[in-house]
OpenMM code with the backbone's topology and positions (N, CA, C; nanometers):
from openmm import Vec3, app, unit

residues = "MET VAL SER SER ALA ASP GLN PRO HIS PRO SER ALA GLU TYR LEU ALA LEU VAL ARG THR PRO PRO ALA ARG LEU THR GLY VAL LEU ARG ARG GLY ASP THR PRO HIS VAL ASP ALA LEU ALA GLY TRP GLU TRP ARG GLY THR ASN MET PRO ALA THR SER ARG LEU LEU GLY LEU ARG ARG PHE ILE LYS GLY PHE THR LEU VAL GLU ASP GLY ARG ALA ALA GLY TYR ASN VAL SER VAL PRO GLY ALA ASP LEU SER SER PRO TRP THR PRO ARG ASN GLN CYS ASP GLY ARG ARG GLU TRP ALA SER PHE THR ILE THR THR VAL ASP PRO THR ALA THR ASP ASN ARG TYR LEU HIS ALA LEU LEU LEU ASP TYR SER ALA VAL ALA SER PRO GLU PRO GLY ILE ALA GLY ARG LEU ARG ASP TYR LEU VAL ARG VAL VAL PRO ASP SER ASP GLU LEU LEU LEU GLY HIS ALA PHE ILE ALA ALA GLY PRO ALA ARG ILE PRO VAL GLY TRP PHE ALA LEU GLU ARG LEU ALA PRO CYS SER PRO".split()
positions = [
    Vec3(-10.7924, -15.6310, 11.2908),
    Vec3(-10.7353, -15.7589, 11.2701),
    Vec3(-10.6718, -15.7639, 11.1322),
    Vec3(-10.5568, -15.8135, 11.1143),
    Vec3(-10.4868, -15.8256, 10.9946),
    Vec3(-10.5447, -15.9401, 10.9124),
    Vec3(-10.5591, -15.9102, 10.7818),
    Vec3(-10.6179, -16.0207, 10.6958),
    Vec3(-10.5282, -16.1424, 10.6953),
    Vec3(-10.5907, -16.2554, 10.7092),
    Vec3(-10.5069, -16.3806, 10.7126),
    Vec3(-10.4841, -16.4343, 10.5722),
    Vec3(-10.5307, -16.3691, 10.4760),
    Vec3(-10.5109, -16.4146, 10.3363),
    Vec3(-10.3654, -16.4221, 10.3013),
    Vec3(-10.2812, -16.3389, 10.3596),
    Vec3(-10.1391, -16.3385, 10.3267),
    Vec3(-10.0593, -16.4319, 10.4218),
    Vec3(-10.1272, -16.5027, 10.5134),
    Vec3(-10.0575, -16.5896, 10.6047),
    Vec3(-10.0659, -16.7355, 10.5620),
    Vec3(-9.9559, -16.8060, 10.5401),
    Vec3(-9.9597, -16.9455, 10.4972),
    Vec3(-10.0094, -17.0355, 10.6117),
    Vec3(-10.0034, -16.9973, 10.7329),
    Vec3(-10.0480, -17.0715, 10.8469),
    Vec3(-10.1618, -17.0017, 10.9219),
    Vec3(-10.2310, -17.0711, 11.0003),
    Vec3(-10.3388, -17.0123, 11.0754),
    Vec3(-10.2911, -16.9036, 11.1693),
    Vec3(-10.3682, -16.7980, 11.1929),
    Vec3(-10.3441, -16.6912, 11.2757),
    Vec3(-10.3550, -16.7418, 11.4235),
    Vec3(-10.2978, -16.6619, 11.5174),
    Vec3(-10.3144, -16.6875, 11.6625),
    Vec3(-10.4566, -16.6825, 11.6981),
    Vec3(-10.5336, -16.5853, 11.6410),
    Vec3(-10.6762, -16.5758, 11.6819),
    Vec3(-10.7600, -16.6959, 11.6282),
    Vec3(-10.7182, -16.7485, 11.5186),
    Vec3(-10.7877, -16.8722, 11.4639),
    Vec3(-10.7581, -16.9916, 11.5571),
    Vec3(-10.6303, -17.0184, 11.5907),
    Vec3(-10.5925, -17.1164, 11.6674),
    Vec3(-10.6543, -17.1089, 11.8130),
    Vec3(-10.6714, -16.9912, 11.8612),
    Vec3(-10.7365, -16.9649, 11.9918),
    Vec3(-10.8825, -17.0088, 11.9816),
    Vec3(-10.9470, -16.9761, 11.8719),
    Vec3(-11.0891, -17.0111, 11.8527),
    Vec3(-11.1011, -17.1660, 11.8429),
    Vec3(-11.0124, -17.2285, 11.7626),
    Vec3(-11.0122, -17.3724, 11.7499),
    Vec3(-10.9956, -17.4452, 11.8923),
    Vec3(-10.9180, -17.3905, 11.9825),
    Vec3(-10.8931, -17.4415, 12.1104),
    Vec3(-11.0052, -17.4093, 12.2143),
    Vec3(-11.1044, -17.3239, 12.1807),
    Vec3(-11.2100, -17.2912, 12.2700),
    Vec3(-11.2853, -17.4105, 12.3077),
    Vec3(-11.3193, -17.4416, 12.4335),
    Vec3(-11.3946, -17.5607, 12.4727),
    Vec3(-11.5362, -17.5406, 12.4073),
    Vec3(-11.5913, -17.6586, 12.3651),
    Vec3(-11.7223, -17.6596, 12.3104),
    Vec3(-11.8256, -17.5945, 12.3941),
    Vec3(-11.8167, -17.6105, 12.5275),
    Vec3(-11.9100, -17.5465, 12.6236),
    Vec3(-11.9149, -17.3985, 12.6051),
    Vec3(-11.8041, -17.3361, 12.5579),
    Vec3(-11.7957, -17.1827, 12.5527),
    Vec3(-11.8374, -17.1347, 12.4113),
    Vec3(-11.8414, -17.2280, 12.3118),
    Vec3(-11.8607, -17.1874, 12.1732),
    Vec3(-12.0049, -17.1255, 12.1538),
    Vec3(-12.1074, -17.1798, 12.2293),
    Vec3(-12.2403, -17.1263, 12.2143),
    Vec3(-12.2463, -16.9731, 12.2453),
    Vec3(-12.1712, -16.9342, 12.3525),
    Vec3(-12.1627, -16.7904, 12.3912),
    Vec3(-12.0946, -16.7058, 12.2768),
    Vec3(-11.9868, -16.7603, 12.2210),
    Vec3(-11.9187, -16.6953, 12.1125),
    Vec3(-12.0118, -16.6805, 11.9968),
    Vec3(-12.0880, -16.7831, 11.9560),
    Vec3(-12.1753, -16.7705, 11.8489),
    Vec3(-12.2922, -16.6735, 11.8802),
    Vec3(-12.3422, -16.6794, 11.9930),
    Vec3(-12.4549, -16.5881, 12.0299),
    Vec3(-12.4131, -16.4330, 12.0282),
    Vec3(-12.2821, -16.4145, 12.0665),
    Vec3(-12.2335, -16.2749, 12.0547),
    Vec3(-12.1904, -16.2317, 11.9139),
    Vec3(-12.1798, -16.3293, 11.8301),
    Vec3(-12.1326, -16.2993, 11.6880),
    Vec3(-12.2370, -16.2223, 11.6182),
    Vec3(-12.1931, -16.1624, 11.4993),
    Vec3(-12.2903, -16.0992, 11.4123),
    Vec3(-12.2801, -16.1598, 11.2720),
    Vec3(-12.3763, -16.1123, 11.1894),
    Vec3(-12.3967, -16.1784, 11.0574),
    Vec3(-12.2839, -16.1328, 10.9623),
    Vec3(-12.2146, -16.2339, 10.9014),
    Vec3(-12.1085, -16.2000, 10.8005),
    Vec3(-12.1800, -16.1325, 10.6784),
    Vec3(-12.1014, -16.0572, 10.6054),
    Vec3(-12.1469, -16.0072, 10.4839),
    Vec3(-12.1153, -16.0962, 10.3669),
    Vec3(-12.2154, -16.1435, 10.3001),
    Vec3(-12.1978, -16.2479, 10.1919),
    Vec3(-12.0960, -16.1895, 10.0917),
    Vec3(-12.1100, -16.0596, 10.0518),
    Vec3(-12.0203, -16.0032, 9.9519),
    Vec3(-11.8741, -16.0084, 9.9956),
    Vec3(-11.8427, -16.0070, 10.1216),
    Vec3(-11.7056, -16.0173, 10.1784),
    Vec3(-11.6545, -16.1637, 10.1748),
    Vec3(-11.7482, -16.2613, 10.1753),
    Vec3(-11.7061, -16.4008, 10.1764),
    Vec3(-11.6944, -16.4487, 10.0317),
    Vec3(-11.7769, -16.4000, 9.9399),
    Vec3(-11.7791, -16.4457, 9.8020),
    Vec3(-11.6426, -16.4213, 9.7320),
    Vec3(-11.6084, -16.5253, 9.6522),
    Vec3(-11.4810, -16.5136, 9.5782),
    Vec3(-11.3587, -16.5644, 9.6606),
    Vec3(-11.3869, -16.6070, 9.7790),
    Vec3(-11.2779, -16.6505, 9.8627),
    Vec3(-11.2963, -16.8002, 9.9086),
    Vec3(-11.1815, -16.8651, 9.9382),
    Vec3(-11.1766, -16.9941, 10.0005),
    Vec3(-11.1278, -16.9674, 10.1447),
    Vec3(-11.1758, -17.0429, 10.2370),
    Vec3(-11.1500, -17.0257, 10.3806),
    Vec3(-11.0944, -17.1587, 10.4324),
    Vec3(-10.9799, -17.1471, 10.5144),
    Vec3(-10.9375, -17.2674, 10.5882),
    Vec3(-11.0329, -17.2959, 10.6913),
    Vec3(-11.0619, -17.4235, 10.7081),
    Vec3(-11.1606, -17.4655, 10.8115),
    Vec3(-11.1043, -17.5739, 10.9016),
    Vec3(-11.1471, -17.5682, 11.0238),
    Vec3(-11.1101, -17.6731, 11.1239),
    Vec3(-11.2425, -17.7106, 11.1999),
    Vec3(-11.2693, -17.8439, 11.1932),
    Vec3(-11.3857, -17.8931, 11.2715),
    Vec3(-11.3417, -17.9106, 11.4182),
    Vec3(-11.4359, -17.8847, 11.4992),
    Vec3(-11.4071, -17.8944, 11.6528),
    Vec3(-11.5224, -17.9818, 11.7089),
    Vec3(-11.4911, -18.0561, 11.8051),
    Vec3(-11.3593, -18.0653, 11.8812),
    Vec3(-11.2540, -18.1429, 11.8039),
    Vec3(-11.1404, -18.1446, 11.8708),
    Vec3(-11.0225, -18.2165, 11.8035),
    Vec3(-11.0496, -18.3648, 11.7730),
    Vec3(-11.1459, -18.4249, 11.8432),
    Vec3(-11.1746, -18.5630, 11.8147),
    Vec3(-11.2229, -18.5879, 11.6722),
    Vec3(-11.2589, -18.4803, 11.6008),
    Vec3(-11.2935, -18.4956, 11.4583),
    Vec3(-11.1837, -18.5509, 11.3757),
    Vec3(-11.0626, -18.5409, 11.4192),
    Vec3(-10.9453, -18.6010, 11.3517),
    Vec3(-10.9621, -18.7539, 11.3366),
    Vec3(-11.0296, -18.8137, 11.4401),
    Vec3(-11.0455, -18.9602, 11.4339),
    Vec3(-11.1244, -19.0044, 11.3135),
    Vec3(-11.2083, -18.9171, 11.2564),
    Vec3(-11.2983, -18.9529, 11.1406),
    Vec3(-11.2279, -18.8956, 11.0142),
    Vec3(-11.1148, -18.8378, 11.0252),
    Vec3(-11.0440, -18.7800, 10.9077),
    Vec3(-11.1100, -18.6511, 10.8581),
    Vec3(-11.1879, -18.5806, 10.9482),
    Vec3(-11.2532, -18.4656, 10.9114),
    Vec3(-11.2004, -18.3343, 10.9886),
    Vec3(-11.0846, -18.3352, 11.0396),
    Vec3(-11.0377, -18.2210, 11.1116),
    Vec3(-11.0260, -18.0952, 11.0296),
    Vec3(-10.9627, -18.1060, 10.9079),
    Vec3(-10.9359, -17.9836, 10.8326),
    Vec3(-11.0062, -17.9941, 10.6960),
    Vec3(-11.0469, -17.8775, 10.6413),
    Vec3(-11.1171, -17.8671, 10.5193),
    Vec3(-11.0963, -17.7241, 10.4624),
    Vec3(-11.1441, -17.7043, 10.3397),
    Vec3(-11.1571, -17.5683, 10.2877),
    Vec3(-11.3007, -17.5544, 10.2385),
    Vec3(-11.3503, -17.4277, 10.2733),
    Vec3(-11.4900, -17.3935, 10.2345),
    Vec3(-11.4820, -17.2768, 10.1422),
    Vec3(-11.5410, -17.2831, 10.0189),
    Vec3(-11.5432, -17.1745, 9.9234),
    Vec3(-11.6781, -17.1130, 9.9213),
    Vec3(-11.6813, -16.9791, 9.8924),
    Vec3(-11.8046, -16.9015, 9.8783),
    Vec3(-11.8064, -16.8314, 9.7493),
    Vec3(-11.9144, -16.8468, 9.6735),
    Vec3(-11.9297, -16.7813, 9.5414),
    Vec3(-12.0606, -16.7134, 9.5271),
    Vec3(-12.0711, -16.6336, 9.4219),
    Vec3(-12.2068, -16.5744, 9.3795),
    Vec3(-12.2385, -16.6441, 9.2481),
    Vec3(-12.3498, -16.7059, 9.2370),
    Vec3(-12.3896, -16.7728, 9.1159),
    Vec3(-12.4588, -16.6750, 9.0163),
    Vec3(-12.4800, -16.7194, 8.8977),
    Vec3(-12.5312, -16.6286, 8.7851),
    Vec3(-12.6509, -16.5423, 8.8223),
    Vec3(-12.7397, -16.6001, 8.9026),
    Vec3(-12.8585, -16.5150, 8.9333),
    Vec3(-12.8380, -16.4316, 9.0540),
    Vec3(-12.7151, -16.4210, 9.1065),
    Vec3(-12.6831, -16.3287, 9.2131),
    Vec3(-12.6928, -16.3887, 9.3545),
    Vec3(-12.7472, -16.5178, 9.3562),
    Vec3(-12.7514, -16.5798, 9.4898),
    Vec3(-12.6118, -16.6265, 9.5339),
    Vec3(-12.6026, -16.6479, 9.6613),
    Vec3(-12.4783, -16.6999, 9.7181),
    Vec3(-12.4775, -16.8467, 9.7284),
    Vec3(-12.3721, -16.9082, 9.7083),
    Vec3(-12.3515, -17.0532, 9.7108),
    Vec3(-12.2117, -17.0851, 9.7609),
    Vec3(-12.1930, -17.2131, 9.7823),
    Vec3(-12.0557, -17.2593, 9.8329),
    Vec3(-12.0255, -17.4022, 9.8131),
    Vec3(-11.9071, -17.4370, 9.8582),
    Vec3(-11.8681, -17.5821, 9.8399),
    Vec3(-11.7584, -17.6066, 9.9495),
    Vec3(-11.7294, -17.7370, 9.9583),
    Vec3(-11.6244, -17.7850, 10.0460),
    Vec3(-11.5154, -17.8566, 9.9700),
    Vec3(-11.3966, -17.8536, 10.0231),
    Vec3(-11.2832, -17.9200, 9.9617),
    Vec3(-11.2147, -17.9961, 10.0816),
    Vec3(-11.1870, -18.1248, 10.0611),
    Vec3(-11.1225, -18.2035, 10.1620),
    Vec3(-10.9764, -18.1681, 10.1721),
    Vec3(-10.9263, -18.1713, 10.2922),
    Vec3(-10.7841, -18.1472, 10.3229),
    Vec3(-10.7409, -18.2638, 10.4107),
    Vec3(-10.6336, -18.3340, 10.3717),
    Vec3(-10.5844, -18.4462, 10.4586),
    Vec3(-10.5127, -18.3979, 10.5776),
    Vec3(-10.5124, -18.4793, 10.6780),
    Vec3(-10.4344, -18.4598, 10.8053),
    Vec3(-10.5079, -18.3800, 10.8985),
    Vec3(-10.4493, -18.3781, 11.0234),
    Vec3(-10.5062, -18.3105, 11.1317),
    Vec3(-10.4163, -18.1960, 11.1886),
    Vec3(-10.2955, -18.1905, 11.1396),
    Vec3(-10.1920, -18.0939, 11.1913),
    Vec3(-10.2286, -17.9537, 11.1438),
    Vec3(-10.2513, -17.8710, 11.2387),
    Vec3(-10.2954, -17.7305, 11.2000),
    Vec3(-10.1803, -17.6429, 11.1620),
    Vec3(-10.0582, -17.6937, 11.1739),
    Vec3(-9.9377, -17.6102, 11.1351),
    Vec3(-9.8865, -17.6494, 10.9968),
    Vec3(-9.9489, -17.7398, 10.9354),
    Vec3(-9.9150, -17.7767, 10.7931),
    Vec3(-10.0076, -17.7095, 10.6945),
    Vec3(-9.9597, -17.6953, 10.5724),
    Vec3(-10.0511, -17.6163, 10.4700),
    Vec3(-10.1804, -17.6874, 10.4501),
    Vec3(-10.2795, -17.6126, 10.4083),
    Vec3(-10.4144, -17.6670, 10.3756),
    Vec3(-10.4053, -17.7052, 10.2257),
    Vec3(-10.3654, -17.8242, 10.1948),
    Vec3(-10.3499, -17.8709, 10.0600),
    Vec3(-10.4688, -17.9564, 10.0231),
    Vec3(-10.5428, -17.9118, 9.9155),
    Vec3(-10.6572, -17.9886, 9.8816),
    Vec3(-10.6395, -18.1367, 9.8448),
    Vec3(-10.7335, -18.2137, 9.8692),
    Vec3(-10.7344, -18.3547, 9.8246),
    Vec3(-10.8601, -18.3788, 9.7488),
    Vec3(-10.8485, -18.4416, 9.6242),
    Vec3(-10.9687, -18.4699, 9.5500),
    Vec3(-11.0458, -18.5833, 9.6085),
    Vec3(-11.1775, -18.5829, 9.5797),
    Vec3(-11.2699, -18.6971, 9.6176),
    Vec3(-11.2293, -18.8136, 9.5394),
    Vec3(-11.2828, -18.9371, 9.5740),
    Vec3(-11.2560, -19.0635, 9.4996),
    Vec3(-11.3000, -19.0491, 9.3556),
    Vec3(-11.4057, -18.9676, 9.3286),
    Vec3(-11.4509, -18.9585, 9.1900),
    Vec3(-11.3744, -18.8521, 9.1121),
    Vec3(-11.2701, -18.7930, 9.1661),
    Vec3(-11.1855, -18.7005, 9.1006),
    Vec3(-11.2242, -18.5567, 9.1199),
    Vec3(-11.3432, -18.5278, 9.1841),
    Vec3(-11.3915, -18.3884, 9.2061),
    Vec3(-11.3002, -18.3224, 9.3185),
    Vec3(-11.2723, -18.1975, 9.2927),
    Vec3(-11.1990, -18.1193, 9.3976),
    Vec3(-11.3121, -18.0610, 9.4926),
    Vec3(-11.4122, -18.0054, 9.4419),
    Vec3(-11.5160, -17.9421, 9.5210),
    Vec3(-11.6331, -18.0429, 9.5356),
    Vec3(-11.6914, -18.0456, 9.6583),
    Vec3(-11.8010, -18.1348, 9.6866),
    Vec3(-11.8871, -18.0725, 9.7971),
    Vec3(-11.9926, -18.1326, 9.8312),
    Vec3(-12.0803, -18.0845, 9.9347),
    Vec3(-12.1163, -17.9418, 9.9231),
    Vec3(-12.1839, -17.9154, 9.8148),
    Vec3(-12.2282, -17.7730, 9.7819),
    Vec3(-12.3419, -17.7318, 9.8722),
    Vec3(-12.3553, -17.5991, 9.8917),
    Vec3(-12.4644, -17.5522, 9.9738),
    Vec3(-12.5077, -17.4116, 9.9246),
    Vec3(-12.6257, -17.3726, 9.9675),
    Vec3(-12.6661, -17.2385, 9.9425),
    Vec3(-12.6446, -17.1607, 10.0698),
    Vec3(-12.6408, -17.0205, 10.0470),
    Vec3(-12.6189, -16.9284, 10.1589),
    Vec3(-12.7334, -16.8317, 10.1673),
    Vec3(-12.7967, -16.8174, 10.2817),
    Vec3(-12.9104, -16.7283, 10.2987),
    Vec3(-12.9048, -16.6679, 10.4403),
    Vec3(-12.9756, -16.5608, 10.4585),
    Vec3(-13.0056, -16.5196, 10.5966),
    Vec3(-13.1038, -16.6179, 10.6533),
    Vec3(-13.1182, -16.6177, 10.7827),
    Vec3(-13.2009, -16.7119, 10.8549),
    Vec3(-13.3427, -16.6600, 10.8507),
    Vec3(-13.4378, -16.7444, 10.8086),
    Vec3(-13.5786, -16.7077, 10.8051),
    Vec3(-13.6385, -16.7444, 10.9338),
    Vec3(-13.6944, -16.6488, 11.0152),
    Vec3(-13.7468, -16.6888, 11.1483),
    Vec3(-13.8614, -16.7819, 11.1375),
    Vec3(-13.9251, -16.7880, 11.0236),
    Vec3(-14.0512, -16.8829, 11.0182),
    Vec3(-14.0177, -17.0173, 10.9617),
    Vec3(-13.8919, -17.0408, 10.9242),
    Vec3(-13.8524, -17.1671, 10.8729),
    Vec3(-13.8073, -17.2709, 10.9843),
    Vec3(-13.7980, -17.3916, 10.9468),
    Vec3(-13.7536, -17.4917, 11.0450),
    Vec3(-13.6080, -17.4674, 11.0886),
    Vec3(-13.5220, -17.4244, 10.9978),
    Vec3(-13.3842, -17.3920, 11.0287),
    Vec3(-13.3679, -17.2489, 11.0727),
    Vec3(-13.4054, -17.2206, 11.1983),
    Vec3(-13.4081, -17.0810, 11.2475),
    Vec3(-13.3458, -17.0685, 11.3886),
    Vec3(-13.2502, -17.1500, 11.4160),
    Vec3(-13.1893, -17.1560, 11.5482),
    Vec3(-13.1157, -17.0196, 11.5844),
    Vec3(-13.0412, -16.9648, 11.4874),
    Vec3(-12.9652, -16.8474, 11.5174),
    Vec3(-13.0023, -16.7431, 11.4162),
    Vec3(-13.0890, -16.6508, 11.4510),
    Vec3(-13.1448, -16.5532, 11.3602),
    Vec3(-13.0447, -16.4534, 11.3138),
    Vec3(-12.9319, -16.4328, 11.3768),
    Vec3(-12.8312, -16.3373, 11.3415),
    Vec3(-12.7232, -16.4002, 11.2612),
    Vec3(-12.7365, -16.5255, 11.2155),
    Vec3(-12.6374, -16.5969, 11.1398),
    Vec3(-12.6740, -16.6079, 10.9979),
    Vec3(-12.5723, -16.6570, 10.9184),
    Vec3(-12.6062, -16.7006, 10.7789),
    Vec3(-12.6302, -16.8496, 10.7894),
    Vec3(-12.7169, -16.8997, 10.7017),
    Vec3(-12.7535, -17.0426, 10.7027),
    Vec3(-12.6865, -17.0970, 10.5771),
    Vec3(-12.6116, -17.2002, 10.5928),
    Vec3(-12.5550, -17.2851, 10.4799),
    Vec3(-12.6390, -17.4121, 10.4752),
    Vec3(-12.7159, -17.4217, 10.3633),
    Vec3(-12.8055, -17.5369, 10.3510),
    Vec3(-12.7625, -17.6287, 10.2437),
    Vec3(-12.7181, -17.7479, 10.2807),
    Vec3(-12.6642, -17.8412, 10.1934),
    Vec3(-12.7717, -17.9152, 10.1173),
    Vec3(-12.9003, -17.9020, 10.1549),
    Vec3(-13.0014, -17.9741, 10.0904),
    Vec3(-13.0711, -17.8881, 9.9760),
    Vec3(-13.0394, -17.7658, 9.9758),
    Vec3(-13.1135, -17.6661, 9.8903),
    Vec3(-13.0462, -17.6466, 9.7510),
    Vec3(-12.9442, -17.7223, 9.7288),
    Vec3(-12.8793, -17.7219, 9.5874),
    Vec3(-12.9461, -17.8094, 9.4987),
    Vec3(-12.9142, -17.7989, 9.3653),
    Vec3(-12.9757, -17.8872, 9.2632),
    Vec3(-12.9516, -18.0297, 9.2823),
    Vec3(-12.8346, -18.0720, 9.3192),
    Vec3(-12.7957, -18.2116, 9.3392),
    Vec3(-12.7220, -18.2300, 9.4783),
    Vec3(-12.8009, -18.2384, 9.5850),
    Vec3(-12.7333, -18.2585, 9.7179),
    Vec3(-12.6515, -18.3809, 9.7186),
    Vec3(-12.5439, -18.3785, 9.7978),
    Vec3(-12.4612, -18.4979, 9.8195),
    Vec3(-12.5492, -18.6060, 9.8852),
    Vec3(-12.5262, -18.7311, 9.8542),
    Vec3(-12.5905, -18.8394, 9.9188),
    Vec3(-12.5457, -18.8471, 10.0652),
    Vec3(-12.6300, -18.9083, 10.1473),
    Vec3(-12.5897, -18.9394, 10.2919),
    Vec3(-12.5954, -18.8110, 10.3727),
    Vec3(-12.5141, -18.8125, 10.4835),
    Vec3(-12.5141, -18.7118, 10.5782),
    Vec3(-12.4801, -18.5727, 10.5184),
    Vec3(-12.3808, -18.5666, 10.4297),
    Vec3(-12.3374, -18.4316, 10.3767),
    Vec3(-12.4558, -18.3547, 10.3186),
    Vec3(-12.5511, -18.4196, 10.2539),
    Vec3(-12.6702, -18.3469, 10.1938),
    Vec3(-12.7737, -18.3127, 10.2942),
    Vec3(-12.7562, -18.3485, 10.4142),
    Vec3(-12.8539, -18.3132, 10.5185),
    Vec3(-12.7995, -18.2057, 10.6230),
    Vec3(-12.6823, -18.1613, 10.5888),
    Vec3(-12.6190, -18.0647, 10.6865),
    Vec3(-12.6820, -17.9281, 10.6809),
    Vec3(-12.6922, -17.8635, 10.7928),
    Vec3(-12.7293, -17.7212, 10.8018),
    Vec3(-12.6268, -17.6555, 10.8908),
    Vec3(-12.5604, -17.5532, 10.8438),
    Vec3(-12.4623, -17.4845, 10.9186),
    Vec3(-12.5034, -17.3385, 10.9450),
    Vec3(-12.4751, -17.2856, 11.0676),
    Vec3(-12.5079, -17.1517, 11.0979),
    Vec3(-12.3647, -17.0800, 11.1130),
    Vec3(-12.3488, -16.9702, 11.0596),
    Vec3(-12.2193, -16.9040, 11.0498),
    Vec3(-12.2250, -16.7592, 11.0929),
    Vec3(-12.1332, -16.7174, 11.1915),
    Vec3(-12.1268, -16.5820, 11.2398),
    Vec3(-11.9877, -16.5316, 11.2427),
    Vec3(-11.9710, -16.4018, 11.2488),
    Vec3(-11.8389, -16.3375, 11.2705),
    Vec3(-11.8073, -16.3542, 11.4151),
    Vec3(-11.6774, -16.3735, 11.4448),
    Vec3(-11.6312, -16.3822, 11.5786),
    Vec3(-11.5957, -16.2436, 11.6303),
    Vec3(-11.5376, -16.1624, 11.5484),
    Vec3(-11.5024, -16.0248, 11.5821),
    Vec3(-11.5982, -15.9333, 11.5133),
    Vec3(-11.6664, -15.8382, 11.5952),
    Vec3(-11.7595, -15.7555, 11.5374),
    Vec3(-11.7072, -15.6742, 11.4089),
    Vec3(-11.7893, -15.6654, 11.3031),
    Vec3(-11.7549, -15.5947, 11.1888),
    Vec3(-11.6348, -15.6513, 11.1067),
    Vec3(-11.5878, -15.7666, 11.1358),
    Vec3(-11.4797, -15.8277, 11.0670),
    Vec3(-11.5234, -15.9726, 11.0029),
    Vec3(-11.4997, -15.9835, 10.8804),
    Vec3(-11.5293, -16.1058, 10.8123),
    Vec3(-11.4042, -16.1947, 10.7966),
    Vec3(-11.3073, -16.1805, 10.8757),
    Vec3(-11.1795, -16.2553, 10.8680),
    Vec3(-11.1823, -16.3834, 10.9477),
    Vec3(-11.2575, -16.3881, 11.0488),
    Vec3(-11.2675, -16.5096, 11.1408),
    Vec3(-11.4113, -16.5384, 11.1656),
    Vec3(-11.4501, -16.6654, 11.1326),
    Vec3(-11.5911, -16.7002, 11.1448),
    Vec3(-11.6042, -16.8282, 11.2290),
    Vec3(-11.7229, -16.8454, 11.2959),
    Vec3(-11.7575, -16.9631, 11.3707),
    Vec3(-11.8791, -17.0256, 11.3137),
    Vec3(-11.8817, -17.1520, 11.2936),
    Vec3(-11.9969, -17.2226, 11.2460),
    Vec3(-12.0460, -17.3259, 11.3442),
    Vec3(-12.1770, -17.3493, 11.3474),
    Vec3(-12.2348, -17.4629, 11.4252),
    Vec3(-12.3087, -17.5523, 11.3209),
    Vec3(-12.2734, -17.6771, 11.3188),
    Vec3(-12.3322, -17.7688, 11.2209),
    Vec3(-12.4344, -17.8643, 11.2813),
    Vec3(-12.5424, -17.8852, 11.2042),
    Vec3(-12.6520, -17.9717, 11.2408),
    Vec3(-12.6842, -18.0656, 11.1376),
    Vec3(-12.7358, -18.1784, 11.1576),
    Vec3(-12.7936, -18.2749, 11.0584),
    Vec3(-12.9424, -18.2738, 11.0745),
    Vec3(-13.0090, -18.2555, 10.9535),
    Vec3(-13.1510, -18.2542, 10.9556),
    Vec3(-13.1982, -18.3996, 10.9472),
    Vec3(-13.2867, -18.4334, 11.0411),
    Vec3(-13.3467, -18.5712, 11.0473),
    Vec3(-13.4907, -18.5499, 11.0528),
    Vec3(-13.5607, -18.5418, 10.9341),
    Vec3(-13.7079, -18.4997, 10.9357),
    Vec3(-13.7103, -18.3521, 10.9912),
    Vec3(-13.7986, -18.3330, 11.0894),
    Vec3(-13.8096, -18.1914, 11.1426),
    Vec3(-13.7037, -18.1661, 11.2503),
    Vec3(-13.6364, -18.2737, 11.2975),
    Vec3(-13.5355, -18.2574, 11.4048),
    Vec3(-13.3991, -18.2099, 11.3459),
    Vec3(-13.3306, -18.1337, 11.4222),
    Vec3(-13.1999, -18.0878, 11.3917),
    Vec3(-13.1052, -18.1278, 11.5047),
    Vec3(-13.0093, -18.2150, 11.4652),
    Vec3(-12.9198, -18.2739, 11.5594),
    Vec3(-12.7805, -18.2103, 11.5467),
    Vec3(-12.7414, -18.1420, 11.6610),
    Vec3(-12.6047, -18.0765, 11.6531),
    Vec3(-12.4896, -18.1832, 11.6416),
    Vec3(-12.4047, -18.1509, 11.5459),
    Vec3(-12.2952, -18.2497, 11.5245),
    Vec3(-12.1545, -18.1905, 11.5438),
    Vec3(-12.1469, -18.0612, 11.5614),
    Vec3(-12.0168, -18.0009, 11.5820),
    Vec3(-12.0045, -17.8604, 11.5543),
    Vec3(-11.8876, -17.8045, 11.5707),
    Vec3(-11.8509, -17.6696, 11.5499),
    Vec3(-11.7419, -17.6630, 11.4483),
    Vec3(-11.7166, -17.5452, 11.3841),
    Vec3(-11.6074, -17.5285, 11.2952),
    Vec3(-11.5628, -17.3801, 11.2969),
    Vec3(-11.4313, -17.3591, 11.2704),
    Vec3(-11.3806, -17.2213, 11.2604),
    Vec3(-11.3362, -17.2129, 11.1173),
    Vec3(-11.3527, -17.0813, 11.0638),
    Vec3(-11.3076, -17.0519, 10.9308),
    Vec3(-11.2250, -16.9219, 10.9343),
    Vec3(-11.1184, -16.9174, 10.8461),
    Vec3(-11.0311, -16.8067, 10.8386),
    Vec3(-11.0017, -16.7946, 10.6801),
    Vec3(-11.0042, -16.6676, 10.6371),
    Vec3(-10.9808, -16.6387, 10.4978),
    Vec3(-10.8421, -16.6996, 10.4561),
    Vec3(-10.8443, -16.7786, 10.3446),
    Vec3(-10.7269, -16.8466, 10.2974),
    Vec3(-10.6754, -16.7885, 10.1683),
    Vec3(-10.7579, -16.8008, 10.0639),
    Vec3(-10.7073, -16.7494, 9.9211),
    Vec3(-10.8261, -16.7262, 9.8308),
    Vec3(-10.8093, -16.6475, 9.7270),
    Vec3(-10.9181, -16.6257, 9.6355),
    Vec3(-10.9639, -16.7605, 9.5713),
    Vec3(-11.0916, -16.7748, 9.5414),
    Vec3(-11.1397, -16.8999, 9.4747),
    Vec3(-11.0663, -16.9117, 9.3383),
    Vec3(-11.0431, -17.0372, 9.2985),
    Vec3(-10.9821, -17.0598, 9.1658),
    Vec3(-11.0836, -17.0313, 9.0579),
    Vec3(-11.0464, -16.9711, 8.9456),
    Vec3(-11.1422, -16.9426, 8.8393),
    Vec3(-11.2091, -17.0609, 8.7808),
] * unit.nanometer
topology = app.Topology()
chain = topology.addChain("A")
for resn in residues:
    res = topology.addResidue(resn, chain)
    for name in ("N", "CA", "C"):
        topology.addAtom(name, app.Element.getBySymbol(name[0]), res)
């Protein structure tokens, strides 16, 4: 697969994943393998929430960034992107408080003994494990992330859940494709 970092618009593979019916995404996720954190770090990824009805909430498109923090752990953040048109550029939109980056998360392998252990072969993005979680739903998100193509970190599939006490409520799927290096 050609790196999508040089493509201003989503690749055909990305758009095909975004069009995959939700009923088939579980199979795609189960066949996926664990992304390499080092291959994700330092990059921002174009993201699309699925299904397409997410556009009604203004949540269709986003950017997800992955970094390594000073102690060597992996972390990340989200950036809002206006609009639902997948053919227009992923142009960031600041939050009402002026921040570009919001909804930070930690990145770990899945611990089979933990509550968040649905997909053992995935990476876990935990929005509650940061120093200052976002208030509301964003701070209770748990995302599982896998590669769609074996041995390639260019196209990723995520399954999002909201933590409600010990319960984990599935809230949707998302696709990620490498977009650009993180801003310094």
